[in-house]
PDB file as gemmi writes it, atoms N, CA and C in Angstrom:
CRYST1    1.000    1.000    1.000  90.00  90.00  90.00 P 1                      
ATOM      1  N   MET A   1      56.624 137.658 104.978  1.00  0.00           N  
ATOM      2  CA  MET A   1      55.975 136.864 105.894  1.00  0.00           C  
ATOM      3  C   MET A   1      56.377 135.318 105.616  1.00  0.00           C  
ATOM      4  N   GLU A   2      55.507 134.709 104.193  1.00  0.00           N  
ATOM      5  CA  GLU A   2      55.662 133.634 103.739  1.00  0.00           C  
ATOM      6  C   GLU A   2      56.877 133.418 105.288  1.00  0.00           C  
ATOM      7  N   LEU A   3      58.363 133.914 104.979  1.00  0.00           N  
ATOM      8  CA  LEU A   3      59.582 133.107 105.952  1.00  0.00           C  
ATOM      9  C   LEU A   3      59.362 132.630 107.163  1.00  0.00           C  
ATOM     10  N   PRO A   4      58.787 133.248 108.047  1.00  0.00           N  
ATOM     11  CA  PRO A   4      58.521 133.390 109.219  1.00  0.00           C  
ATOM     12  C   PRO A   4      57.129 132.352 109.589  1.00  0.00           C  
ATOM     13  N   LEU A   5      56.555 132.174 108.696  1.00  0.00           N  
ATOM     14  CA  LEU A   5      55.342 131.089 108.809  1.00  0.00           C  
ATOM     15  C   LEU A   5      56.108 129.960 108.955  1.00  0.00           C  
ATOM     16  N   GLU A   6      56.354 129.715 107.988  1.00  0.00           N  
ATOM     17  CA  GLU A   6      56.856 128.796 107.617  1.00  0.00           C  
ATOM     18  C   GLU A   6      57.940 128.232 108.641  1.00  0.00           C  
ATOM     19  N   ALA A   7      58.860 129.237 109.684  1.00  0.00           N  
ATOM     20  CA  ALA A   7      59.715 128.774 109.943  1.00  0.00           C  
ATOM     21  C   ALA A   7      59.351 128.494 111.418  1.00  0.00           C  
ATOM     22  N   VAL A   8      57.591 129.674 111.713  1.00  0.00           N  
ATOM     23  CA  VAL A   8      57.099 128.872 113.432  1.00  0.00           C  
ATOM     24  C   VAL A   8      56.714 126.993 112.855  1.00  0.00           C  
ATOM     25  N   ALA A   9      56.290 127.157 112.042  1.00  0.00           N  
ATOM     26  CA  ALA A   9      55.682 126.025 111.947  1.00  0.00           C  
ATOM     27  C   ALA A   9      56.351 125.125 112.450  1.00  0.00           C  
ATOM     28  N   LEU A  10      57.815 124.906 111.353  1.00  0.00           N  
ATOM     29  CA  LEU A  10      59.511 124.212 111.049  1.00  0.00           C  
ATOM     30  C   LEU A  10      59.575 124.136 112.307  1.00  0.00           C  
ATOM     31  N   TYR A  11      60.050 124.626 113.393  1.00  0.00           N  
ATOM     32  CA  TYR A  11      60.356 124.712 114.984  1.00  0.00           C  
ATOM     33  C   TYR A  11      59.148 123.883 115.441  1.00  0.00           C  
ATOM     34  N   ALA A  12      57.806 124.094 115.480  1.00  0.00           N  
ATOM     35  CA  ALA A  12      56.824 123.338 115.947  1.00  0.00           C  
ATOM     36  C   ALA A  12      57.405 122.162 115.840  1.00  0.00           C  
ATOM     37  N   LEU A  13      56.870 121.835 114.414  1.00  0.00           N  
ATOM     38  CA  LEU A  13      56.605 120.629 114.347  1.00  0.00           C  
ATOM     39  C   LEU A  13      57.899 120.080 114.844  1.00  0.00           C  
ATOM     40  N   LYS A  14      59.115 120.287 114.764  1.00  0.00           N  
ATOM     41  CA  LYS A  14      60.620 120.274 115.332  1.00  0.00           C  
ATOM     42  C   LYS A  14      60.489 119.214 117.037  1.00  0.00           C  
ATOM     43  N   LEU A  15      60.367 120.110 117.478  1.00  0.00           N  
ATOM     44  CA  LEU A  15      59.452 120.153 119.018  1.00  0.00           C  
ATOM     45  C   LEU A  15      58.461 118.856 118.687  1.00  0.00           C  
ATOM     46  N   ALA A  16      57.738 118.461 118.043  1.00  0.00           N  
ATOM     47  CA  ALA A  16      56.509 117.481 117.988  1.00  0.00           C  
ATOM     48  C   ALA A  16      57.342 116.151 117.564  1.00  0.00           C  
ATOM     49  N   TYR A  17      57.937 116.615 116.869  1.00  0.00           N  
ATOM     50  CA  TYR A  17      58.089 115.239 116.299  1.00  0.00           C  
ATOM     51  C   TYR A  17      59.716 114.492 115.965  1.00  0.00           C  
ATOM     52  N   GLU A  18      60.948 115.633 116.282  1.00  0.00           N  
ATOM     53  CA  GLU A  18      62.223 114.829 116.272  1.00  0.00           C  
ATOM     54  C   GLU A  18      62.718 114.008 117.834  1.00  0.00           C  
ATOM     55  N   SER A  19      63.080 113.730 117.488  1.00  0.00           N  
ATOM     56  CA  SER A  19      63.401 112.567 119.091  1.00  0.00           C  
ATOM     57  C   SER A  19      65.185 112.997 118.989  1.00  0.00           C  
ATOM     58  N   GLU A  20      65.881 112.546 120.143  1.00  0.00           N  
ATOM     59  CA  GLU A  20      66.767 112.484 120.267  1.00  0.00           C  
ATOM     60  C   GLU A  20      67.940 111.346 119.481  1.00  0.00           C  
ATOM     61  N   GLY A  21      68.611 111.448 118.466  1.00  0.00           N  
ATOM     62  CA  GLY A  21      69.105 110.740 118.603  1.00  0.00           C  
ATOM     63  C   GLY A  21      69.075 110.677 117.015  1.00  0.00           C  
ATOM     64  N   SER A  22      67.629 110.740 116.447  1.00  0.00           N  
ATOM     65  CA  SER A  22      67.135 110.930 115.308  1.00  0.00           C  
ATOM     66  C   SER A  22      67.576 111.693 114.024  1.00  0.00           C  
ATOM     67  N   SER A  23      67.215 111.748 112.716  1.00  0.00           N  
ATOM     68  CA  SER A  23      67.373 112.615 111.740  1.00  0.00           C  
ATOM     69  C   SER A  23      66.620 113.797 112.119  1.00  0.00           C  
ATOM     70  N   PRO A  24      67.479 115.103 112.371  1.00  0.00           N  
ATOM     71  CA  PRO A  24      66.839 116.537 112.370  1.00  0.00           C  
ATOM     72  C   PRO A  24      64.959 116.676 111.641  1.00  0.00           C  
ATOM     73  N   LEU A  25      63.885 117.524 111.505  1.00  0.00           N  
ATOM     74  CA  LEU A  25      62.787 117.460 110.087  1.00  0.00           C  
ATOM     75  C   LEU A  25      63.549 118.840 109.452  1.00  0.00           C  
ATOM     76  N   LEU A  26      63.395 118.561 108.152  1.00  0.00           N  
ATOM     77  CA  LEU A  26      64.096 119.181 107.351  1.00  0.00           C  
ATOM     78  C   LEU A  26      63.015 120.508 107.187  1.00  0.00           C  
ATOM     79  N   ARG A  27      63.282 121.685 106.202  1.00  0.00           N  
ATOM     80  CA  ARG A  27      61.694 121.805 105.462  1.00  0.00           C  
ATOM     81  C   ARG A  27      61.397 120.886 104.045  1.00  0.00           C  
ATOM     82  N   ASP A  28      62.270 120.258 103.409  1.00  0.00           N  
ATOM     83  CA  ASP A  28      62.044 119.975 102.227  1.00  0.00           C  
ATOM     84  C   ASP A  28      61.161 117.859 102.862  1.00  0.00           C  
ATOM     85  N   ASP A  29      61.075 117.534 104.269  1.00  0.00           N  
ATOM     86  CA  ASP A  29      60.348 116.788 104.763  1.00  0.00           C  
ATOM     87  C   ASP A  29      58.766 116.773 104.081  1.00  0.00           C  
ATOM     88  N   PRO A  30      58.337 115.237 104.255  1.00  0.00           N  
ATOM     89  CA  PRO A  30      56.633 115.823 103.629  1.00  0.00           C  
ATOM     90  C   PRO A  30      55.790 115.413 104.672  1.00  0.00           C  
ATOM     91  N   VAL A  31      56.185 116.285 106.417  1.00  0.00           N  
ATOM     92  CA  VAL A  31      55.580 117.063 107.085  1.00  0.00           C  
ATOM     93  C   VAL A  31      55.521 117.633 106.917  1.00  0.00           C  
ATOM     94  N   MET A  32      56.028 119.235 106.568  1.00  0.00           N  
ATOM     95  CA  MET A  32      55.996 120.090 106.226  1.00  0.00           C  
ATOM     96  C   MET A  32      55.308 120.852 105.155  1.00  0.00           C  
ATOM     97  N   ALA A  33      54.860 119.486 104.162  1.00  0.00           N  
ATOM     98  CA  ALA A  33      54.296 119.723 102.900  1.00  0.00           C  
ATOM     99  C   ALA A  33      52.888 120.889 102.664  1.00  0.00           C  
ATOM    100  N   ASP A  34      51.865 121.135 104.082  1.00  0.00           N  
ATOM    101  CA  ASP A  34      50.914 121.731 103.919  1.00  0.00           C  
ATOM    102  C   ASP A  34      51.215 123.307 104.988  1.00  0.00           C  
ATOM    103  N   TYR A  35      53.272 123.447 104.925  1.00  0.00           N  
ATOM    104  CA  TYR A  35      53.356 124.187 106.254  1.00  0.00           C  
ATOM    105  C   TYR A  35      54.638 125.379 104.983  1.00  0.00           C  
ATOM    106  N   GLU A  36      54.464 125.011 104.146  1.00  0.00           N  
ATOM    107  CA  GLU A  36      55.578 125.426 103.107  1.00  0.00           C  
ATOM    108  C   GLU A  36      55.223 126.828 102.884  1.00  0.00           C  
ATOM    109  N   ARG A  37      56.981 127.256 102.230  1.00  0.00           N  
ATOM    110  CA  ARG A  37      56.854 128.774 102.325  1.00  0.00           C  
ATOM    111  C   ARG A  37      56.052 129.638 101.010  1.00  0.00           C  
ATOM    112  N   GLU A  38      55.865 128.685  99.371  1.00  0.00           N  
ATOM    113  CA  GLU A  38      54.589 128.858  98.668  1.00  0.00           C  
ATOM    114  C   GLU A  38      54.009 128.681  99.669  1.00  0.00           C  
ATOM    115  N   VAL A  39      53.366 127.492 100.099  1.00  0.00           N  
ATOM    116  CA  VAL A  39      51.671 127.344 100.948  1.00  0.00           C  
ATOM    117  C   VAL A  39      51.256 129.085 101.040  1.00  0.00           C  
ATOM    118  N   PHE A  40      52.483 128.872 102.590  1.00  0.00           N  
ATOM    119  CA  PHE A  40      51.678 130.199 102.921  1.00  0.00           C  
ATOM    120  C   PHE A  40      51.889 131.654 102.073  1.00  0.00           C  
ATOM    121  N   ALA A  41      53.309 131.975 101.527  1.00  0.00           N  
ATOM    122  CA  ALA A  41      53.437 132.303 100.072  1.00  0.00           C  
ATOM    123  C   ALA A  41      51.592 133.367  99.647  1.00  0.00           C  
ATOM    124  N   LEU A  42      50.990 131.774  98.749  1.00  0.00           N  
ATOM    125  CA  LEU A  42      49.443 132.037  98.589  1.00  0.00           C  
ATOM    126  C   LEU A  42      48.128 132.694  98.728  1.00  0.00           C  
ATOM    127  N   LEU A  43      49.001 131.956 100.199  1.00  0.00           N  
ATOM    128  CA  LEU A  43      47.606 132.068 101.281  1.00  0.00           C  
ATOM    129  C   LEU A  43      47.461 134.075 101.745  1.00  0.00           C  
ATOM    130  N   VAL A  44      48.965 134.221 101.942  1.00  0.00           N  
ATOM    131  CA  VAL A  44      49.124 135.690 101.872  1.00  0.00           C  
ATOM    132  C   VAL A  44      48.818 136.742 101.486  1.00  0.00           C  
ATOM    133  N   ARG A  45      48.951 135.993  99.968  1.00  0.00           N  
ATOM    134  CA  ARG A  45      49.027 136.913  98.556  1.00  0.00           C  
ATOM    135  C   ARG A  45      47.024 137.487  97.896  1.00  0.00           C  
ATOM    136  N   ASN A  46      46.515 136.423  98.970  1.00  0.00           N  
ATOM    137  CA  ASN A  46      44.853 136.030  98.679  1.00  0.00           C  
ATOM    138  C   ASN A  46      44.499 136.711 100.228  1.00  0.00           C  
ATOM    139  N   GLY A  47      45.048 137.115 101.378  1.00  0.00           N  
ATOM    140  CA  GLY A  47      45.048 137.383 102.423  1.00  0.00           C  
ATOM    141  C   GLY A  47      43.631 136.684 103.108  1.00  0.00           C  
ATOM    142  N   ASP A  48      43.776 135.846 103.273  1.00  0.00           N  
ATOM    143  CA  ASP A  48      42.761 134.980 103.900  1.00  0.00           C  
ATOM    144  C   ASP A  48      44.241 134.151 105.961  1.00  0.00           C  
ATOM    145  N   ILE A  49      43.498 135.453 105.679  1.00  0.00           N  
ATOM    146  CA  ILE A  49      44.288 135.020 107.887  1.00  0.00           C  
ATOM    147  C   ILE A  49      43.726 134.058 108.928  1.00  0.00           C  
ATOM    148  N   GLY A  50      42.720 133.791 107.942  1.00  0.00           N  
ATOM    149  CA  GLY A  50      42.245 132.814 108.563  1.00  0.00           C  
ATOM    150  C   GLY A  50      42.504 130.916 108.924  1.00  0.00           C  
ATOM    151  N   THR A  51      43.030 130.865 107.244  1.00  0.00           N  
ATOM    152  CA  THR A  51      43.379 129.951 107.135  1.00  0.00           C  
ATOM    153  C   THR A  51      45.535 129.713 107.763  1.00  0.00           C  
ATOM    154  N   ILE A  52      45.359 130.634 107.427  1.00  0.00           N  
ATOM    155  CA  ILE A  52      46.654 131.056 108.234  1.00  0.00           C  
ATOM    156  C   ILE A  52      46.634 130.677 109.236  1.00  0.00           C  
ATOM    157  N   GLN A  53      45.772 131.286 109.873  1.00  0.00           N  
ATOM    158  CA  GLN A  53      45.765 130.696 111.374  1.00  0.00           C  
ATOM    159  C   GLN A  53      45.801 129.901 112.185  1.00  0.00           C  
ATOM    160  N   VAL A  54      44.570 128.956 111.701  1.00  0.00           N  
ATOM    161  CA  VAL A  54      44.993 127.857 111.595  1.00  0.00           C  
ATOM    162  C   VAL A  54      45.726 126.759 110.837  1.00  0.00           C  
ATOM    163  N   LYS A  55      46.416 127.526 110.179  1.00  0.00           N  
ATOM    164  CA  LYS A  55      47.119 126.096 109.864  1.00  0.00           C  
ATOM    165  C   LYS A  55      48.627 126.080 110.836  1.00  0.00           C  
ATOM    166  N   VAL A  56      48.894 127.914 111.625  1.00  0.00           N  
ATOM    167  CA  VAL A  56      49.960 127.804 112.274  1.00  0.00           C  
ATOM    168  C   VAL A  56      49.691 127.389 113.267  1.00  0.00           C  
ATOM    169  N   ASN A  57      48.164 127.207 113.848  1.00  0.00           N  
ATOM    170  CA  ASN A  57      47.482 126.809 114.928  1.00  0.00           C  
ATOM    171  C   ASN A  57      47.539 124.823 115.324  1.00  0.00           C  
ATOM    172  N   GLN A  58      47.576 124.430 113.972  1.00  0.00           N  
ATOM    173  CA  GLN A  58      47.729 123.364 114.612  1.00  0.00           C  
ATOM    174  C   GLN A  58      49.026 123.095 114.183  1.00  0.00           C  
ATOM    175  N   CYS A  59      49.902 123.747 113.661  1.00  0.00           N  
ATOM    176  CA  CYS A  59      51.789 122.804 114.694  1.00  0.00           C  
ATOM    177  C   CYS A  59      51.790 123.628 115.861  1.00  0.00           C  
ATOM    178  N   LEU A  60      51.442 124.314 116.148  1.00  0.00           N  
ATOM    179  CA  LEU A  60      51.569 125.190 117.761  1.00  0.00           C  
ATOM    180  C   LEU A  60      50.705 123.821 118.832  1.00  0.00           C  
ATOM    181  N   GLU A  61      50.068 124.055 118.587  1.00  0.00           N  
ATOM    182  CA  GLU A  61      48.969 122.452 119.714  1.00  0.00           C  
ATOM    183  C   GLU A  61      49.772 120.934 119.328  1.00  0.00           C  
ATOM    184  N   LEU A  62      50.481 120.920 118.149  1.00  0.00           N  
ATOM    185  CA  LEU A  62      50.941 119.376 118.201  1.00  0.00           C  
ATOM    186  C   LEU A  62      52.930 119.629 118.763  1.00  0.00           C  
ATOM    187  N   ALA A  63      53.121 121.682 118.899  1.00  0.00           N  
ATOM    188  CA  ALA A  63      54.069 121.124 120.122  1.00  0.00           C  
ATOM    189  C   ALA A  63      54.026 121.703 121.370  1.00  0.00           C  
ATOM    190  N   LEU A  64      53.041 122.460 121.676  1.00  0.00           N  
ATOM    191  CA  LEU A  64      51.774 122.307 123.290  1.00  0.00           C  
ATOM    192  C   LEU A  64      52.201 121.066 123.861  1.00  0.00           C  
ATOM    193  N   LYS A  65      51.693 119.835 122.551  1.00  0.00           N  
ATOM    194  CA  LYS A  65      51.108 118.912 123.486  1.00  0.00           C  
ATOM    195  C   LYS A  65      52.989 118.435 123.545  1.00  0.00           C  
ATOM    196  N   ALA A  66      53.932 118.271 122.992  1.00  0.00           N  
ATOM    197  CA  ALA A  66      55.446 118.029 123.221  1.00  0.00           C  
ATOM    198  C   ALA A  66      55.505 118.423 124.533  1.00  0.00           C  
ATOM    199  N   LEU A  67      54.897 119.949 124.499  1.00  0.00           N  
ATOM    200  CA  LEU A  67      55.592 120.553 125.735  1.00  0.00           C  
ATOM    201  C   LEU A  67      55.501 119.872 127.341  1.00  0.00           C  
ATOM    202  N   GLY A  68      54.469 119.050 126.698  1.00  0.00           N  
ATOM    203  CA  GLY A  68      53.262 118.447 128.029  1.00  0.00           C  
ATOM    204  C   GLY A  68      52.446 119.491 128.965  1.00  0.00           C  
ATOM    205  N   GLY A  69      51.643 120.299 127.605  1.00  0.00           N  
ATOM    206  CA  GLY A  69      50.631 121.045 127.687  1.00  0.00           C  
ATOM    207  C   GLY A  69      50.539 122.209 129.145  1.00  0.00           C  
ATOM    208  N   VAL A  70      49.461 122.731 129.116  1.00  0.00           N  
ATOM    209  CA  VAL A  70      49.286 123.886 129.183  1.00  0.00           C  
ATOM    210  C   VAL A  70      49.412 124.444 130.869  1.00  0.00           C  
ATOM    211  N   ASP A  71      49.573 123.167 131.636  1.00  0.00           N  
ATOM    212  CA  ASP A  71      50.194 123.459 132.682  1.00  0.00           C  
ATOM    213  C   ASP A  71      51.926 123.527 133.186  1.00  0.00           C  
ATOM    214  N   THR A  72      52.448 123.154 131.723  1.00  0.00           N  
ATOM    215  CA  THR A  72      53.713 123.643 132.632  1.00  0.00           C  
ATOM    216  C   THR A  72      54.357 125.088 132.099  1.00  0.00           C  
ATOM    217  N   VAL A  73      55.177 125.337 132.303  1.00  0.00           N  
ATOM    218  CA  VAL A  73      55.777 126.506 131.982  1.00  0.00           C  
ATOM    219  C   VAL A  73      55.897 127.064 130.840  1.00  0.00           C  
ATOM    220  N   MET A  74      56.734 126.003 129.993  1.00  0.00           N  
ATOM    221  CA  MET A  74      56.880 126.132 128.378  1.00  0.00           C  
ATOM    222  C   MET A  74      55.228 126.767 127.550  1.00  0.00           C  
ATOM    223  N   GLY A  75      54.374 125.896 128.447  1.00  0.00           N  
ATOM    224  CA  GLY A  75      53.648 125.785 127.513  1.00  0.00           C  
ATOM    225  C   GLY A  75      52.486 126.753 127.492  1.00  0.00           C  
ATOM    226  N   ARG A  76      52.538 127.542 128.356  1.00  0.00           N  
ATOM    227  CA  ARG A  76      52.048 128.509 129.373  1.00  0.00           C  
ATOM    228  C   ARG A  76      52.171 129.657 128.261  1.00  0.00           C  
ATOM    229  N   GLU A  77      53.480 129.734 128.498  1.00  0.00           N  
ATOM    230  CA  GLU A  77      53.881 130.900 127.557  1.00  0.00           C  
ATOM    231  C   GLU A  77      54.130 130.538 125.869  1.00  0.00           C  
ATOM    232  N   LEU A  78      54.198 129.728 125.484  1.00  0.00           N  
ATOM    233  CA  LEU A  78      53.730 128.849 124.022  1.00  0.00           C  
ATOM    234  C   LEU A  78      51.925 129.164 124.125  1.00  0.00           C  
ATOM    235  N   CYS A  79      50.754 129.420 124.902  1.00  0.00           N  
ATOM    236  CA  CYS A  79      49.807 129.185 124.806  1.00  0.00           C  
ATOM    237  C   CYS A  79      49.740 131.047 125.012  1.00  0.00           C  
ATOM    238  N   LYS A  80      50.161 131.886 125.425  1.00  0.00           N  
ATOM    239  CA  LYS A  80      49.989 133.481 125.628  1.00  0.00           C  
ATOM    240  C   LYS A  80      50.370 133.711 123.571  1.00  0.00           C  
ATOM    241  N   LEU A  81      51.677 133.849 123.617  1.00  0.00           N  
ATOM    242  CA  LEU A  81      52.391 133.421 122.638  1.00  0.00           C  
ATOM    243  C   LEU A  81      51.380 133.621 121.544  1.00  0.00           C  
ATOM    244  N   SER A  82      50.518 132.251 120.583  1.00  0.00           N  
ATOM    245  CA  SER A  82      49.680 132.124 120.428  1.00  0.00           C  
ATOM    246  C   SER A  82      48.360 132.575 120.599  1.00  0.00           C  
ATOM    247  N   THR A  83      48.037 132.935 121.580  1.00  0.00           N  
ATOM    248  CA  THR A  83      46.704 133.538 121.385  1.00  0.00           C  
ATOM    249  C   THR A  83      46.950 135.461 121.285  1.00  0.00           C  
ATOM    250  N   ASP A  84      48.133 135.487 121.665  1.00  0.00           N  
ATOM    251  CA  ASP A  84      48.532 137.087 120.723  1.00  0.00           C  
ATOM    252  C   ASP A  84      48.787 136.821 118.601  1.00  0.00           C  
ATOM    253  N   PHE A  85      48.758 135.498 118.245  1.00  0.00           N  
ATOM    254  CA  PHE A  85      49.096 135.519 117.577  1.00  0.00           C  
ATOM    255  C   PHE A  85      47.905 135.501 116.913  1.00  0.00           C  
ATOM    256  N   THR A  86      47.085 134.442 117.757  1.00  0.00           N  
ATOM    257  CA  THR A  86      45.372 133.600 116.821  1.00  0.00           C  
ATOM    258  C   THR A  86      44.391 135.392 117.075  1.00  0.00           C  
ATOM    259  N   GLN A  87      45.107 136.435 117.627  1.00  0.00           N  
ATOM    260  CA  GLN A  87      43.912 137.431 118.002  1.00  0.00           C  
ATOM    261  C   GLN A  87      43.942 138.135 116.724  1.00  0.00           C  
ATOM    262  N   ALA A  88      44.831 138.431 116.322  1.00  0.00           N  
ATOM    263  CA  ALA A  88      45.719 139.946 115.446  1.00  0.00           C  
ATOM    264  C   ALA A  88      45.041 139.679 114.244  1.00  0.00           C  
ATOM    265  N   PRO A  89      43.774 140.979 113.945  1.00  0.00           N  
ATOM    266  CA  PRO A  89      43.130 141.561 112.949  1.00  0.00           C  
ATOM    267  C   PRO A  89      43.241 141.069 111.337  1.00  0.00           C  
ATOM    268  N   THR A  90      44.748 141.577 110.894  1.00  0.00           N  
ATOM    269  CA  THR A  90      45.066 142.036 109.879  1.00  0.00           C  
ATOM    270  C   THR A  90      46.699 141.088 109.763  1.00  0.00           C  
ATOM    271  N   ILE A  91      46.863 140.607 108.469  1.00  0.00           N  
ATOM    272  CA  ILE A  91      48.201 140.316 107.629  1.00  0.00           C  
ATOM    273  C   ILE A  91      49.439 141.012 108.686  1.00  0.00           C  
ATOM    274  N   GLU A  92      49.257 142.309 108.658  1.00  0.00           N  
ATOM    275  CA  GLU A  92      50.005 143.024 109.049  1.00  0.00           C  
ATOM    276  C   GLU A  92      50.023 142.822 110.190  1.00  0.00           C  
ATOM    277  N   GLN A  93      49.298 142.787 111.218  1.00  0.00           N  
ATOM    278  CA  GLN A  93      49.196 142.619 112.591  1.00  0.00           C  
ATOM    279  C   GLN A  93      49.983 141.644 113.640  1.00  0.00           C  
ATOM    280  N   MET A  94      50.378 140.600 112.429  1.00  0.00           N  
ATOM    281  CA  MET A  94      50.091 138.928 112.766  1.00  0.00           C  
ATOM    282  C   MET A  94      51.529 139.275 113.311  1.00  0.00           C  
ATOM    283  N   GLY A  95      52.280 140.381 112.326  1.00  0.00           N  
ATOM    284  CA  GLY A  95      53.619 139.858 112.157  1.00  0.00           C  
ATOM    285  C   GLY A  95      54.738 140.326 113.547  1.00  0.00           C  
ATOM    286  N   THR A  96      54.645 141.241 114.138  1.00  0.00           N  
ATOM    287  CA  THR A  96      55.240 140.643 115.678  1.00  0.00           C  
ATOM    288  C   THR A  96      54.743 138.978 116.161  1.00  0.00           C  
ATOM    289  N   PRO A  97      53.296 139.359 117.063  1.00  0.00           N  
ATOM    290  CA  PRO A  97      52.938 138.107 117.351  1.00  0.00           C  
ATOM    291  C   PRO A  97      53.459 137.065 117.155  1.00  0.00           C  
ATOM    292  N   LEU A  98      54.242 136.714 115.452  1.00  0.00           N  
ATOM    293  CA  LEU A  98      54.693 135.474 115.038  1.00  0.00           C  
ATOM    294  C   LEU A  98      56.286 135.640 115.201  1.00  0.00           C  
ATOM    295  N   MET A  99      56.416 136.643 115.073  1.00  0.00           N  
ATOM    296  CA  MET A  99      58.237 136.640 115.535  1.00  0.00           C  
ATOM    297  C   MET A  99      58.387 136.166 116.752  1.00  0.00           C  
ATOM    298  N   HIS A 100      57.908 136.353 117.493  1.00  0.00           N  
ATOM    299  CA  HIS A 100      57.915 136.225 118.785  1.00  0.00           C  
ATOM    300  C   HIS A 100      57.905 134.326 118.725  1.00  0.00           C  
ATOM    301  N   LEU A 101      56.622 134.412 118.424  1.00  0.00           N  
ATOM    302  CA  LEU A 101      56.961 132.897 118.560  1.00  0.00           C  
ATOM    303  C   LEU A 101      58.103 132.312 117.492  1.00  0.00           C  
ATOM    304  N   ARG A 102      58.155 132.735 116.690  1.00  0.00           N  
ATOM    305  CA  ARG A 102      59.145 132.453 115.973  1.00  0.00           C  
ATOM    306  C   ARG A 102      60.466 132.005 116.776  1.00  0.00           C  
ATOM    307  N   ASP A 103      60.736 133.167 117.307  1.00  0.00           N  
ATOM    308  CA  ASP A 103      61.893 133.352 118.068  1.00  0.00           C  
ATOM    309  C   ASP A 103      61.909 132.197 119.642  1.00  0.00           C  
ATOM    310  N   TYR A 104      60.841 132.354 120.088  1.00  0.00           N  
ATOM    311  CA  TYR A 104      60.499 131.146 121.842  1.00  0.00           C  
ATOM    312  C   TYR A 104      60.758 129.860 121.081  1.00  0.00           C  
ATOM    313  N   LEU A 105      59.920 129.788 119.711  1.00  0.00           N  
ATOM    314  CA  LEU A 105      59.860 128.373 119.438  1.00  0.00           C  
ATOM    315  C   LEU A 105      61.504 127.807 119.207  1.00  0.00           C  
ATOM    316  N   LYS A 106      62.216 128.597 118.331  1.00  0.00           N  
ATOM    317  CA  LYS A 106      63.734 128.760 118.268  1.00  0.00           C  
ATOM    318  C   LYS A 106      64.378 128.151 119.390  1.00  0.00           C  
ATOM    319  N   ASP A 107      63.987 129.084 120.221  1.00  0.00           N  
ATOM    320  CA  ASP A 107      65.230 129.173 121.999  1.00  0.00           C  
ATOM    321  C   ASP A 107      64.571 127.856 122.551  1.00  0.00           C  
ATOM    322  N   ILE A 108      64.021 127.477 122.370  1.00  0.00           N  
ATOM    323  CA  ILE A 108      63.268 125.226 122.684  1.00  0.00           C  
ATOM    324  C   ILE A 108      63.630 124.476 122.393  1.00  0.00           C  
ATOM    325  N   GLN A 109      64.164 124.672 121.432  1.00  0.00           N  
ATOM    326  CA  GLN A 109      64.180 123.498 120.593  1.00  0.00           C  
ATOM    327  C   GLN A 109      65.567 122.768 121.422  1.00  0.00           C  
TER     328      GLN A 109                                                      
END                                                                             
């Protein structure tokens, strides 16, 4: 579960912070410090679904802004996927929406 959480954060932050011609955002970049695999691993072990959702949603909000907000087709789709993730009542039920978010963010890079 930790790896997909980190991947969603990374892809979302790439949308927000990478610009054409600049160096790519990597997992060891300082902006990823609060979204590292180890951070998510601790939250998953503790069953802290609320904090996991807050951390992921912080990244998704930045990505949504980079996409032009909810008034764009890509922004609306990201909101839909984000809502599915946020409404998951357990860590186990976050799995499928998380994979959809990861795949979508990866595709729109």
